[in-house]
N, C-alpha and C positions, 0 to 999 in steps of 0.2 A: 505207927499203927496202920495196919492194912485195912482197906475198906473193901468189903465184898458186896457184890450186887450192883456195882457202878460200872457202866460201860465206858471203856476208854474213849477218848476223843477221836475225831477222824484221822488225825495224824498217825495213830497207832495202826489203823487199817492200811494206810499207805506203806508204812514200814514193813508190814507183812507181805504185801503184794509185790514190791520191788524185787526181793530175792527170788520169789517164785517165778516172776517174769524172766529174770536173768537165767534161771535154770532151764526154762522152756526154750529160750532163745539159743542157749548153748547146745541143747539137745537137737534142735532143728539144724543148726550149723553142722553138727557131727553127722546127722543123717544125710544131709545134702552132699557133704564132702565124701562120705562113704559111697554114695550112689555114683559119684564121678570116677571112682577108682576101678580097679579090676583090670582084666586083660583087655587090651585093645582088640577090637574086632577087625578082621581083615576086610579090606574094601571088596565089595562084590564086583565081579568082572562082568559088567553089562555094557553093551554097545550103546554109546550115547548118540542121539540123533545129531546130524550135522546142523549147523546154524541155518542153512538154507531150508532144511526140512522142517525146522521149527517155525519158520515164518509163513504166514498165511499169504496165499497168492492174492494179488490185488483184485478187489471186488468193487468194480466201478459203481454199480447201483448202491451198494452199502455206503461207499464214500460220499456219493452224491446226496444220499439221505441224511448223512451226518452233517455235511456242509449246509444243506437246507435247514436242518434243525438248529445249527449254531446261528445262522442268519436270522431265523425266526426268534430265537432266544435273545439275540442282540437287539432286535427291534423292540421287543417287549421290555427289555432292560432299559433301553434308551427312553421309552415312553414313561417309565416309572422314575428314572434317576437323572434324566437330562444329560446323560453321557453313556458311552458304551462300556461294557465290562472289560476289565483289563486282563482277566484270567478266566479259565473254565470254572474255577472254584466259585467265582462270583455268580456265574450263571447257574451253577448247581445249587448254591445257597438260596437263591431266589426262586428255585424250582422252575427255571426256564430251560434247563438242560438236565437230563437224567444222570449222565455220567460223562467223564472225560473221554474223548475219542481214543480208542486203543488200536494199535497196529494189529494186535492179535485178532480183532474182530472184523476189520475192514481191509487189511493188507495195505493200508495207507498211513503215512505219518501225517496227521492233520494238525497243523500248527496255527494258533491264534496269535496274530501280531498286531496289537493295538498301538495307536499313536500315543505319544507321551501325554498329550492333553485329553485323551479318551474321546476326542471328537470324531475319530474314524478308526477303522480296523481293517485288517487284511487276513484272509484265511488262505493258507498254502497247503496243498495236499500232494504229496509225492509218494509214489508206490514204494513198498518195502523192498521190492526186487526190481530195480530199474531195468527197463527194456525199451528198445525203439518202438515196440508195438503198443506199449501201455501209455495211457494218457495221464498227464499231470493236471491239477485243477487250481484255480484261483477264484477268490470271491472277495467282496468288500462290502461296505455299508450300503451299497446300491442293491444288494441281494442277487445280482447277476452272477452266475457261475460261468467261468471261462475255462477253456481247456487247450492244451498243446500236446501233441503226440510225441513222446520220446524226449521231451525237454520241459523245463520248468515253465509253467504258465504265468502270465502277468496281466496287468490291466489292459494291454493292447491285444491280448489273445482273443480268438473268436469266441463269442458267447455260444453256449450250448442250449438247445431246447430241451425242456424237461417234460 
């Protein structure tokens, strides 16, 4: 005997939804695959800039500002954590650095090299386009920035005045 006016249990609703979801999913797959088909477009013939044209010329004031910012961030990080940050990400997460230094902005590859025990660190900055006229920079936990013209700077390089 059939009973009318009685709502089926929650299992009945699930049994109705699953086939509908399968149908929607199948429809979406067909739409996506159809969008990928068609005639391939011919590549546009545009002149791509040379790698040298894409690189920013070394900007010493910008590089020095970044190095000073990293040194400042490291000092603040050390005061809070009793060790230096191992990565730029650690400095960014603690809001001691806004973003990771980028060659595109300074024209310098600025690398953070921490000691394994995080008791010290070194910052090396080399120009994106090496030249005998362009300076390379070095700094460490002392905060002193050192430079060498035309070659990599190190802890024995002359300190620069800022």
